[in-house]
C-alpha distance (Angstrom), angle and dihedral (degrees) to the residues before:
residue distance angle dihedral
M1 . . .
L2 3.79 . .
L3 3.76 100.2 .
G4 3.72 140.5 22.9
G5 3.73 123.9 169.4
M6 3.35 86.9 -101.3
F7 16.23 149.6 -28.5
C8 5.55 125.7 -176.9
S9 3.32 138.0 146.1
V10 3.78 110.6 -15.4
S11 3.75 123.0 -175.5
Q12 3.76 126.1 -124.8
K13 3.76 139.2 172.1
V14 3.76 110.9 -87.3
R15 3.77 112.3 -115.6
P16 3.81 119.4 -127.5
A17 3.78 114.3 -84.2
L18 3.77 118.1 -98.6
R19 3.79 114.9 -90.5
L20 3.79 108.9 -107.1
A21 3.77 120.1 -124.0
E22 3.79 120.4 -112.2
P23 3.83 115.7 -100.1
L24 3.75 120.9 -106.0
S25 3.77 115.8 -97.8
A26 3.80 90.5 -126.6
L27 3.81 128.0 29.7
R28 3.78 123.6 -170.6
N29 3.77 135.1 -159.1
V30 3.80 94.4 6.7
Q31 3.79 124.4 151.5
I32 3.80 120.1 -167.3
R33 3.76 115.9 173.2
A34 3.82 121.1 -141.0
Y35 3.81 110.2 -89.6
S36 3.75 137.6 170.7
S37 3.79 119.1 -105.6
T38 3.81 89.4 -88.7
S39 3.80 95.2 48.4
P40 3.81 119.6 105.1
T41 3.78 117.9 -94.7
F42 3.79 135.2 177.0
R43 3.75 141.7 -166.0
L44 3.79 131.0 -162.6
L45 3.80 118.0 -119.8
E46 3.79 129.4 -173.4
D47 3.80 97.1 -80.4
S48 3.80 103.2 -3.7
L49 3.77 145.3 49.9
E50 3.81 116.3 -123.4
L51 3.79 111.9 -147.0
N52 3.82 124.5 -164.8
Y53 3.78 105.3 -160.7
G54 3.79 131.5 150.4
G55 3.78 91.4 -3.0
A56 3.81 93.0 -57.1
L57 3.80 129.8 109.2
T58 3.79 113.4 -144.5
L59 3.79 134.7 172.5
F60 3.81 126.1 -135.3
N61 3.78 119.2 -168.9
Y62 3.81 112.4 -133.4
V63 3.82 93.7 -128.4
W64 3.82 88.6 50.7
L65 3.82 90.5 52.1
R66 3.80 93.1 50.3
D67 3.80 91.2 44.9
H68 3.82 91.9 51.9
C69 3.79 96.9 47.0
R70 3.80 110.4 139.4
S71 3.81 97.8 -157.8
A72 3.80 117.1 129.9
S73 3.80 92.5 -103.8
S74 3.81 92.6 50.1
Y75 3.80 102.9 38.6
N76 3.80 133.8 29.6
T77 3.81 106.4 -139.2
A78 3.81 91.4 -170.8
T79 3.80 94.6 59.2
H80 3.84 97.6 22.2
Q81 3.79 89.6 -128.7
R82 3.80 130.9 134.4
N83 3.82 117.3 -109.4
V84 3.80 98.1 -179.7
D85 3.82 114.9 99.7
T86 3.79 101.0 -124.0
G87 3.79 92.6 -168.9
S88 3.82 90.5 60.4
I89 3.81 97.7 53.5
D90 3.81 112.1 113.4
L91 3.81 104.8 -113.4
S92 3.81 89.8 -144.4
I93 3.81 93.3 50.9
R94 3.81 119.6 139.3
P95 3.80 131.6 168.5
V96 3.80 120.8 -96.3
H97 3.81 92.7 -156.1
T98 3.80 129.9 27.3
S99 3.81 132.8 178.3
L100 3.80 144.5 160.5
L101 3.77 117.0 -132.2
D102 3.82 130.6 167.5
G103 3.79 95.7 -23.2
H104 3.81 94.5 -42.8
L105 3.79 134.7 108.4
I106 3.81 111.0 -138.5
L107 3.80 121.3 -163.0
T108 3.79 129.9 -176.4
W109 3.81 115.7 -159.4
P110 3.83 128.8 -149.0
D111 3.82 92.1 -97.5
G112 3.81 91.0 53.5
H113 3.81 95.4 -103.6
R114 3.82 113.5 145.8
S115 3.81 124.1 -144.7
E116 3.78 124.2 -170.0
F117 3.81 124.6 -168.3
S118 3.79 131.2 -174.3
L119 3.81 108.3 -126.2
G120 3.78 89.1 -136.8
W121 3.81 90.7 55.3
L122 3.81 91.1 49.4
S123 3.80 91.1 49.1
E124 3.80 92.3 50.9
N125 3.80 93.2 49.6
T126 3.79 102.1 48.1
Y127 3.77 120.9 120.3
E128 3.80 89.6 -126.3
K129 3.81 90.7 56.8
Q130 3.78 93.0 47.7
R131 3.80 95.6 49.5
Q132 3.81 92.4 51.9
T133 3.79 96.6 44.5
A134 3.79 130.2 73.5
T135 3.77 110.1 -110.8
Q136 3.78 90.5 -148.8
R137 3.81 121.2 20.9
R138 3.80 112.0 -131.8
V139 3.82 140.2 172.7
L140 3.80 112.3 -130.5
W141 3.78 113.7 -147.0
N142 3.76 148.7 -178.5
A143 3.79 121.7 -164.7
D144 3.82 96.1 -82.5
A145 3.79 93.4 45.6
Y146 3.79 92.2 51.7
N147 3.79 94.7 44.9
N148 3.81 91.7 47.1
A149 3.81 90.4 52.8
H150 3.83 88.5 66.2
V151 3.80 93.2 -146.6
R152 3.77 105.8 -170.6
S153 3.77 125.7 -142.2
A154 3.77 121.9 -116.9
K155 3.80 117.4 -114.3
W156 3.78 119.5 -122.5
E157 3.81 99.2 -126.6
K158 3.81 95.9 46.6
F159 3.81 93.2 38.8
M160 3.79 92.0 56.9
K161 3.82 95.1 48.5
C162 3.80 109.2 28.5
D163 3.82 123.4 69.6
E164 3.81 91.5 -162.1
E165 3.81 89.4 58.9
L166 3.81 89.9 48.6
K167 3.82 89.7 49.1
R168 3.82 92.2 51.0
F169 3.82 90.4 47.2
L170 3.81 91.9 50.7
R171 3.80 91.1 46.4
D172 3.80 90.0 56.1
Y173 3.79 91.8 44.2
L174 3.81 92.8 51.7
L175 3.81 94.2 44.4
Y176 3.80 97.6 46.2
G177 3.81 105.4 19.1
I178 3.81 92.8 -122.8
A179 3.80 134.8 69.5
F180 3.79 136.1 170.4
V181 3.79 138.4 -143.2
D182 3.81 115.7 -160.3
E183 3.81 132.7 -160.2
V184 3.79 93.5 32.6
P185 3.83 112.4 158.6
T186 3.79 108.9 -104.2
T187 3.79 96.8 -114.4
V188 3.78 134.9 105.6
D189 3.82 90.1 -122.7
A190 3.82 93.2 55.3
T191 3.80 90.8 46.3
E192 3.79 89.9 51.4
A193 3.81 91.0 49.7
V194 3.81 94.0 50.7
T195 3.80 91.9 49.9
Q196 3.79 93.3 48.9
R197 3.79 89.5 54.4
A198 3.82 86.9 70.9
S199 3.79 105.5 29.9
L200 3.79 147.8 -24.9
I201 3.78 121.8 -72.1
R202 3.79 115.0 -110.9
E203 3.77 110.4 -139.9
T204 3.80 114.4 -144.4
T205 3.79 138.4 165.1
Y206 3.81 85.7 -71.1
G207 3.79 90.4 60.3
K208 3.80 131.1 -115.8
M209 3.80 103.8 -68.6
W210 3.77 112.6 12.6
C211 3.79 128.2 -159.4
F212 3.78 120.8 -176.7
T213 3.78 149.8 147.6
S214 3.81 134.1 -151.7
D215 3.79 93.6 -72.2
F216 3.83 100.3 120.8
S217 3.81 88.2 -122.4
R218 3.81 89.4 148.2
G219 3.79 130.8 41.6
D220 3.78 93.8 -103.6
T221 3.80 134.2 102.6
A222 3.80 88.5 -130.7
Y223 3.80 88.2 75.3
S224 3.81 91.0 69.6
Q225 3.80 140.4 69.2
L226 3.80 92.8 -108.2
A227 3.78 124.6 119.1
L228 3.78 114.4 -101.7
D229 3.80 124.2 -146.9
R230 3.81 119.7 -132.9
H231 3.79 113.9 -73.6
T232 3.78 145.3 141.4
D233 3.79 120.0 -111.5
T234 3.81 130.6 -115.1
S235 3.80 93.6 13.7
Y236 3.81 84.2 154.8
F237 3.83 91.7 64.8
H238 3.80 118.8 96.4
E239 3.81 84.1 -125.6
P240 3.81 110.7 23.2
C241 3.78 114.8 -135.7
G242 3.78 111.8 -86.8
I243 3.81 104.1 -145.6
Q244 3.79 130.0 27.9
V245 3.80 122.2 -159.9
F246 3.82 124.9 -163.4
H247 3.79 130.3 -176.5
C248 3.80 121.2 176.4
L249 3.80 104.2 -146.1
K250 3.81 96.4 179.8
H251 3.78 140.1 -0.6
E252 3.80 121.9 178.9
G253 3.79 99.6 179.0
A254 3.79 144.7 38.0
G255 3.79 136.5 -70.0
G256 3.77 124.7 17.4
R257 3.79 98.7 127.1
T258 3.78 115.2 167.2
L259 3.82 120.7 -116.5
L260 3.82 120.0 -148.2
V261 3.83 126.4 -174.6
D262 3.81 126.9 179.6
G263 3.81 102.6 -126.6
F264 3.81 91.8 -170.0
H265 3.81 90.2 58.1
A266 3.81 91.0 50.6
A267 3.80 91.2 47.1
E268 3.79 91.4 51.4
Q269 3.80 91.0 50.6
L270 3.81 88.3 52.3
R271 3.82 91.0 48.6
Q272 3.80 91.7 53.3
K273 3.81 95.8 44.7
S274 3.82 101.4 36.0
P275 3.81 112.6 12.8
E276 3.80 90.7 172.3
N277 3.83 91.1 57.2
F278 3.81 90.7 45.6
E279 3.81 89.4 52.2
L280 3.80 92.2 49.0
L281 3.81 94.0 51.6
S282 3.81 88.6 47.3
R283 3.80 92.9 52.9
V284 3.81 109.6 36.1
P285 3.84 116.6 81.3
I286 3.79 119.2 -135.2
R287 3.79 127.9 -168.0
H288 3.82 123.3 -128.5
E289 3.77 121.5 -169.1
Y290 3.81 140.8 -167.3
I291 3.80 117.8 -162.9
E292 3.79 118.8 179.4
N293 3.77 124.8 171.9
S294 3.77 109.5 164.6
E295 3.76 135.7 126.2
G296 3.79 106.6 -62.8
H297 3.82 96.3 2.4
R298 3.79 128.5 77.6
N299 3.80 118.5 166.5
H300 3.78 137.6 153.9
M301 3.80 112.9 178.6
T302 3.78 131.3 166.8
G303 3.77 132.1 -171.6
I304 3.80 126.2 -173.5
G305 3.78 127.8 -159.6
P306 3.80 143.5 109.9
L307 3.79 119.4 -78.7
L308 3.80 89.5 -115.4
Q309 3.79 120.6 39.1
G310 3.80 122.3 -170.2
Y311 3.79 142.5 171.7
P312 3.82 108.2 -90.3
W313 3.83 94.7 -138.7
N314 3.82 97.1 58.5
N315 3.83 104.9 9.0
E316 3.81 90.2 -123.5
V317 3.80 111.1 158.7
Y318 3.79 113.9 -122.4
M319 3.81 101.3 167.3
I320 3.78 139.3 27.5
R321 3.79 117.2 -163.0
Y322 3.80 104.0 -165.8
N323 3.80 123.1 154.6
N324 3.77 119.3 135.9
Y325 3.81 91.1 -175.1
D326 3.79 94.4 59.8
R327 3.81 101.0 32.8
S328 3.80 107.6 122.2
V329 3.80 132.5 -148.7
I330 3.78 110.5 -45.9
N331 3.80 103.2 -125.5
T332 3.79 100.5 131.9
I333 3.82 95.6 77.1
P334 3.82 123.0 81.7
H335 3.80 115.2 -116.8
D336 3.80 92.9 -112.1
T337 3.83 89.9 56.3
V338 3.80 101.7 42.9
R339 3.78 97.8 86.4
R340 3.82 91.8 45.7
W341 3.80 88.5 52.2
Y342 3.79 91.6 52.9
V343 3.81 90.4 50.0
A344 3.81 90.6 50.9
H345 3.80 92.0 45.2
R346 3.80 90.4 50.4
E347 3.79 91.7 52.5
L348 3.81 93.2 49.1
T349 3.80 89.9 47.0
A350 3.80 90.4 51.7
E351 3.82 89.7 54.3
L352 3.79 91.8 48.4
R353 3.81 90.9 50.0
R354 3.79 98.6 49.0
P355 3.82 105.6 125.6
E356 3.81 91.6 -134.2
N357 3.81 88.8 61.0
E358 3.81 94.3 55.2
L359 3.79 117.3 100.9
W360 3.81 111.5 -168.6
V361 3.80 119.2 -160.1
K362 3.78 130.9 178.9
L363 3.78 109.8 -139.1
N364 3.77 102.8 -149.4
P365 3.81 120.4 -176.6
G366 3.80 109.6 -75.5
K367 3.82 95.8 31.9
V368 3.82 114.0 106.3
I369 3.79 120.1 -169.8
F370 3.81 127.2 -157.7
I371 3.83 113.4 -157.3
D372 3.81 127.6 -167.7
N373 3.80 97.0 -130.6
W374 3.82 91.1 -165.4
R375 3.80 90.3 59.7
V376 3.81 117.5 16.9
L377 3.78 120.3 62.6
H378 3.78 117.9 -147.9
G379 3.79 135.3 -162.1
R380 3.79 139.0 152.4
E381 3.75 143.8 -136.8
S382 3.79 119.5 -115.0
F383 3.78 117.7 -89.6
S384 3.77 143.9 -166.2
G385 3.78 131.8 -137.7
L386 3.76 131.7 23.7
R387 3.80 112.3 -29.8
Q388 3.78 117.8 177.8
L389 3.78 122.0 -171.6
C390 3.75 135.2 176.8
G391 3.76 131.2 -171.1
C392 3.76 146.2 122.9
Y393 3.76 145.6 -144.9
L394 3.80 120.2 -97.4
T395 3.78 129.1 -150.3
R396 3.78 111.0 -103.0
D397 3.80 96.3 -149.1
D398 3.78 93.3 56.1
V399 3.79 96.8 49.7
L400 3.82 89.2 49.9
S401 3.81 89.4 48.8
T402 3.80 90.5 52.1
A403 3.80 89.8 50.8
R404 3.82 92.9 50.2
C405 3.80 92.1 48.5
L406 3.82 87.7 54.5
G407 3.82 92.0 53.3
L408 3.81 100.7 -95.6
E409 3.81 96.5 122.7
D410 3.82 93.3 134.7
L411 3.80 90.3 60.6
S412 3.77 100.4 39.8
């Protein structure tokens, strides 16, 4: 579905810590300086180093430590690329000398190579830390929560010239999944310029910049005056488009308000109420399909993936793929699971359709909206009269890169 009128940090129960391995009966060439009870300590296990730092016990595999060495011969700090040949590291490697000095762990390997790690860096990069921390900080919202946040739109002139305005805009976009730029000239060229300020345009079968009305020029319900239920776009792509941009250039009629729903909020509600249904929708792959056979356009695309996709280490949802229009034949679910899937789908749909979760926005000419298509579902009410829109899809990687370069690493 190309157009409608118009998932975050999600909590989970922390799993039990990994059981620590027993220490070796004999350790050799180990130096541990005298520390107070709160000072860091370590001990060498069979294949790992156990570090006690900041009140937490963590394990570091010896191969992992050699692979992540940041010495000049192992890591290029200018390009931030690894020089060490991971495939050549002895899988039974272990240090011959180990010490703690001034907040650093120092290891000497059998070939004489020396690795030095900041304890803070090790703490930040443990698996235990990653699985208990949100990969991307988000604000979950329903309509009242978003409206009460009083998120202001960026202004065209300042947005195009001022990096601080761009940074604030991207911060809002990453936190809420939507952001607006007002006072944009009502032309395709101006819309293209405002989008390229944040990212690169992703060209698809619909073109680079698209401009259309309800003329059924493409084989899609979006090219009509009909109401559209909430959905995400390009669910039939192997990788759905990351950012959707809409700009209403002209509307000579009534209706056509844009509907926005935070899919991450709905998913979190489902997780809290029915964790087994959340898990099922996160695990079972579903096929979406786009078939177009009209004059000038022939396409047949399929994309496969679960409705909810999350990081395996912390179960944090990073994408929702929800489009009932484009969902294909369900033949990827075993018979004994089909009914359970429908029950889970129904419950997620009920969350997405709760009236309190619906944010309605009127896109008047000059107002451009950026939508996180992996998180926020959009739709529209039916309309009358001539309604002309333009917009595009943006590459997700590039908008996240722009955010990081502006200092928004914790959100991107």
